[in-house]
N, C-alpha and C positions, 0 to 999 in steps of 0.2 A: 504494500500500500504506500502511495506517495504522501509525503507530508504536505501540509497546506501551502508551504512555500516552494514546493517543487512541481515540475511538470515533466512529461515524457514526450518531447517533440518527435523522437524517432525510437524505434524498437530497441530496448536495452540501454537507451540514453537517458540521463537525468540532468536537469538544468534548473537553476533558480528561476522561478516563475517570472516571465517578462524579459529575461535576458536572451532568450532564443528566438527573438522575433525578427532581427535583422539577418541579412545574408551572412554576414561575418559571424554573428552569434550562433546561427543555426549550423553553419559549417564547422565552427569550433566544437559545438556539442556533438554533432554527428562524427566528426573526426576522431573523437575519443573512442568510438566503438567501431569505426570503419575497418574493413579488412586491410591488412598490411599491403595487399597487392592493389588496392583500390586508390583512386585519386579523384580530385575535383577537376572537371573539364568544362568545355563549351562556355555557356553564359555564366555559370558560377565561377569558373576560373577567371574569366574576364573581369567580373565584378571584384573578386578578391585582389586582382592586380591593379584595380583602380582605373580600368579602361573606360573611356567615355562611351556610354551605350544608350540606345533608345529606351524609352520608358518600359516597354514590355519585358526587357531583360533585367531591368533594375528593380522591379517590384520585389519587395521582401517576401511576398506570398508565393512566388514562383518556386516550383520544386527544385531541389538541389541537383545539379548535373554531376553524376558520379560515374566514372569510367573504370573499366578493368581491362587488362590485356586480353587479346583473343585467346580462347581456350579456358578462361576462368569463368566460373558461375557469376552471373550479374547480380548485384545486390537488389533487394526489393524492400518495399515498405512505404509507409506513409511519408509523403513529401520528398520522394526520391525519384529522379528520372535517370534510369540506368543506360549506359552505353558500353557495348563491347567494342574495343578499339584495337586496331593494329598500330602499335606504337613502339618507338625505340626507347629503351630505358633512359637515355640521356634527355628525352623530352619530358621527363617527370622530375620535378624539382621540389624543394621544400620552401614554403613561404609562411612565415609566422607560425611555424610548427605544423603546417598542413601540407599534405602532398597534393600538388597541383600540376597541371600541364604547363610547360614553359610558355613564355609570352609569345614566341614565334609560332609554336604549335597551336596555342589558343587562337591566334589570329587566323590560322588556316582552318581550324574547326568552326570559327564564326562564319566562314564563307557560306556555309549551308544554312545559316540563320538570318543573316543580314542582307539588306539591299546594298547596291554598290556605293551609295552615298555614305552609309554608316560604316561599311568595311574600310573605305578609304579614310574616314575620320579616325578610326581606331589605328590604322597604319600610320597616319600622320602623327598621332599621339606617341606611338611607340618609338619613332625615330626623331622626335622633336629635338631640335638643336639646343634647346635650353635645358634639357635633362643633363644631369651631371653624373659622372662616374658610371657605376654599374646600372644606373637607371636609364642610361642612354643606349639605345640599340642601333646598330649599324644597318643600313639598308641591305647590305649583303647577307645579314642574318635572316631576314625575311626571304631573300632570294634563295638561299640554301634550303630553307624550309619548303619553299614552293617546288624546288627541284626534286624533293623527295615525295611530293604529293601526287604521284602518278596513279591514275585510275580511281581517285577518291572523290567523294561528293564535294562540290564547291570549287573544283579545279578551274572550270571556265571563269568563274567569278574572280578568283585570285589572278588568273591570267589577264583579265581586263583591268583589275584595280591596282595591281602592284606597280605598273609603270606610272600610275597617276599619283602615288603617294609622295608627299612633300615633307621635308623636315622643317619647313618654315611656318606652317600654320599654327596659330596660337590657341585655337579652340575648335570644338566640334562644329559650332555654327559656321565658322569661317570655312571649314573643310566642305561642309554641305553646300554652302553658297558657291564655292569654286566648282564643285561638281555640276551644279545646275547651270552655271555659266557655260561650261563645256558641253553639256547635254543640249543646250540651246543653239549650239553651233557657233558660238562667239569665240573670238580669239583667245588663245592661251594667256592668262594673266601671270605677271610676276607676283610672288607671294612675300608680303612683308619686306619689301625692298625699300631702303632709305632713299628719299628723293632730295636733291640739292638744287640750288640755283646755279646759274652759270658762274657765279663768283665763289661757289663752294659753301654757301650758307645752307644749313639744314632747313628743309621745308616740312617734311612729314614722313612717316613710315606707314602708309595705308595697308590694310589687309590684302587688298588686291589692286594691282595697277597695270596699266597698259602704257608704258612710257612713250612708245612710238606714236600713240594717238592722244596722249596727255589726258588720260581719264583715270580716275581712282574710285575705289569703292571700299567702304568700311562697314563692318557689322558692329552694331552697338547693342550690347546686352544690357540687362537691367542695371548693372552697376554704373553704366554711363549716365544714367539719369538720377541715381540715388547718391552717387559720390560727387560732392560739389567740386572738388579739385579736378576730377576727370571731366565733368561737364564743362568747366571753364576751359580746359585744354581742348575739348572738342569744338567748342564755339569759336575759339581763336584759330583753329586749324583750317576751317572752311574758307574764310576770306583770304587767308594766307595762300592757300593753293589757288584759289580763283584769281587772285591778283597777279599770279605768275603764269596764268594761262592754262590752268588745269581744271577740268570739269570734275566735280566731286559728288558722288552719290552715297547716301547713308541707308543702310538696311537695318531692320529690327526684327523682333521675333515674329511679327505678323507676316513678314516676307518669307519666313520659313514655311508658314502654312500655305501661302500662295505667292509664288515668285513671279507670276506672269507680268504684272505691271512694272516691277523693278527691272526685269530682263528686257522689256520693251524700251524703257527709259535708257538702259545701258546701251542697247543696240543703237538708239538714235545718237547718243553721245559719241559712240565709237565711229559711226558713219560721219558725223560732223567733224571728227578728228582726222578723217582720212581713210578709215577702213572701207574696203570696197566689197565686202561680202565674205561669205564662208570660204575658207580655204582648208586644205587637208589637215593642217596642223591644229585646227581648232576643234576637231572632233575628239571625244573621250576615247582615245585609242592609245596603243603603245607609243606611237610617234609623239602624241601629245604629252604623254608622261615623260618621255625623254626630254622634251622641250622644257618641262618644268624644272628638271634637274639642271639643264644647261643655263636657264635664266637665273636660278637661285645661285649657282656657283659663280656665274659671271658677276652678279650683283655683289656677292661677298668679296670677290677679288678686287672690285674697284670701289667698294664702299658705298655704292648707291648709284643713282642716275642723275646726271646734271640737267639743269633746266635749259630750255631752248628760248633764246630771246628774252631772258629775264632781265 
């Protein structure tokens, strides 16, 4: 019999009532009774790694994803979603005392669950250039994981998305907005590239920019409106860009729900800046992904893009 202060979220597991309600809490409780060959995978592993996920994978009520190697009996029970997985032992690591799939392996597993926008957003997060030390993953790590992903679910999605992953995106909404720009057939943007005047004075570092057409776009999350210092910075940035001949667009959460008006406005600004219509490098393809890498690398090498006629 359980005491009044205890609950049994999983068979054989005991937890202080109320502590096993989050994904981390439930995983820690189940981890205490989990088979030594089992591990957390898919959405649960992604949540434990802190990857940015759509709401359906972040909900605390979602069953825990628990994997076992092929040939091992799958676990069963309340609140468990079992997976029998062909996996290399090196793809199972320890995180906060829990056995989980590695970050690269988890990203590949997510390919069967996420759409392309969200898969790229997670990839962007994993190789983000502001991560430090062991938290930063090289693009080559994802590439090696993909090379081993022969004949498995999600391989076509990984093939489409891996070339589009950027180490410069600062948030999931920025990644999603970039993907929608490409899906609309618009030119490939530079990502978080510093912009300068012809005399070398810093102008801005927009989320997305098209230096050749002098157009910029920023996604502004809630903190842009609740943080007074951030708001003042945003207000000053717009006229500074416009005074130097740059068109500037601002996106918000509503544009994630429906991007059509924003994309139409962006198209008009690009055409006004000299863009002459769709070209092969603007499509969300492997060529476009390689273009992202080249633009970002070039931007870092020269420290930004200088203004024209400033």
